[in-house]
C-alpha positions as CSV (number, residue, x, y, z in Angstrom):
1,M,-14.3,53.5,32.2
2,L,-11.5,55.5,30.6
3,M,-9.7,54.4,33.7
4,R,-10.0,51.1,33.3
5,L,-9.6,51.0,29.4
6,S,-6.6,52.4,30.2
7,H,-5.7,50.2,33.4
8,D,-6.5,47.5,30.5
9,I,-3.9,49.1,27.9
10,G,-1.2,49.5,30.1
11,L,-1.5,45.4,31.2
12,Y,-1.9,44.8,27.6
13,F,1.6,46.4,27.1
14,Y,3.3,44.6,30.0
15,D,2.2,41.4,29.1
16,I,3.7,41.7,25.8
17,V,7.1,43.6,26.0
18,V,7.9,42.7,29.7
19,A,6.3,39.6,30.4
20,R,6.5,37.7,27.2
21,F,9.6,39.2,26.1
22,D,12.2,36.6,25.4
23,L,15.3,35.9,22.7
24,W,12.8,35.7,19.8
25,A,11.0,38.6,20.6
26,A,14.2,40.4,20.9
27,F,15.1,38.7,17.3
28,G,11.6,39.5,16.0
29,V,11.9,43.2,17.5
30,L,15.8,43.4,15.7
31,A,14.4,42.1,12.3
32,Q,11.8,44.5,12.4
33,F,14.1,47.1,12.6
34,V,16.2,45.7,9.8
35,F,13.3,45.4,7.3
36,G,11.6,49.1,8.4
37,A,15.7,50.3,8.0
38,R,14.8,50.0,4.4
39,F,12.2,52.8,3.7
40,I,14.6,55.1,5.8
41,V,17.3,54.1,2.9
42,Q,14.8,54.8,-0.1
43,W,13.8,58.0,1.0
44,I,17.4,59.1,1.7
45,A,18.6,58.2,-2.0
46,S,14.9,59.5,-3.0
47,E,15.4,63.3,-1.7
48,K,19.5,63.0,-2.6
49,A,18.3,62.2,-6.3
50,E,14.9,64.4,-6.0
51,K,12.6,62.2,-7.3
52,S,11.6,58.5,-6.0
53,V,13.9,55.9,-6.3
54,I,14.8,52.6,-5.4
55,P,18.7,52.4,-4.1
56,M,20.2,48.8,-4.4
57,G,20.4,48.8,0.1
58,F,16.4,48.7,0.1
59,W,16.3,45.2,-2.0
60,F,18.9,43.9,0.4
61,L,17.5,45.8,3.8
62,S,14.5,44.0,2.4
63,I,15.9,40.8,2.2
64,A,17.9,40.5,5.1
65,G,14.8,41.6,6.9
66,G,12.4,39.2,5.7
67,M,14.5,36.4,6.3
68,M,14.9,37.2,9.6
69,T,11.6,37.5,10.1
70,L,10.7,34.4,8.1
71,I,13.0,32.7,10.7
72,Y,10.9,34.6,13.3
73,G,7.6,33.2,11.7
74,F,9.3,29.6,11.8
75,A,10.4,29.9,15.2
76,R,7.0,31.2,16.8
77,R,5.2,29.2,14.4
78,D,3.2,31.4,12.6
79,I,1.6,30.6,9.5
80,V,0.8,34.1,9.0
81,I,4.3,35.3,9.0
82,I,5.9,32.6,7.1
83,S,3.0,33.0,4.0
84,G,3.6,36.3,3.8
85,Q,7.9,36.9,4.0
86,A,8.3,33.3,1.9
87,L,6.9,34.7,-1.0
88,S,8.5,38.7,-0.3
89,V,11.6,37.3,-0.1
90,F,11.2,35.7,-3.2
91,I,10.3,38.8,-4.9
92,Y,13.2,41.0,-3.5
93,V,15.5,38.0,-4.9
94,R,14.2,38.6,-8.3
95,N,13.9,42.1,-8.0
96,L,18.5,41.9,-7.9
97,M,18.1,39.5,-10.5
98,L,16.4,42.1,-12.4
99,I,18.3,44.7,-11.7
100,A,21.5,41.8,-12.7
101,K,20.5,41.6,-16.0
102,E,19.8,44.9,-16.8
103,K,22.9,46.4,-16.0
104,R,24.7,43.3,-18.1
105,R,22.1,44.1,-21.2
106,K,23.8,48.0,-20.1
107,A,26.9,47.0,-20.0
108,E,27.0,44.9,-23.1
109,T,25.8,48.2,-25.4
110,E,28.0,50.2,-24.1
111,L,30.8,48.4,-25.4
112,P,32.8,49.1,-28.2
113,T,32.8,47.2,-31.0
């Protein structure tokens, strides 16, 4: 039974990694790497600050990776990816808008009058 299972798992991974691999699959894998890199950026920034922080790079990688994944979803006609990423990208952009608004507000209060 274990021999059959290991054989079937091997065939499954061969099918998705080799047999079905095309340009869109490569683009999708790249999108996941870009999207995943945001966690590394966040982790490094938090370690440097010695507290949990979310740097601007996190949001830019979120937008880039999210948009790439959304494009991949459209190319593959995958409603699960499309619906998940469409809302997510909006939220990432909105976070950048809120950060910019906060920076403007701080700059205005720091101006000498």
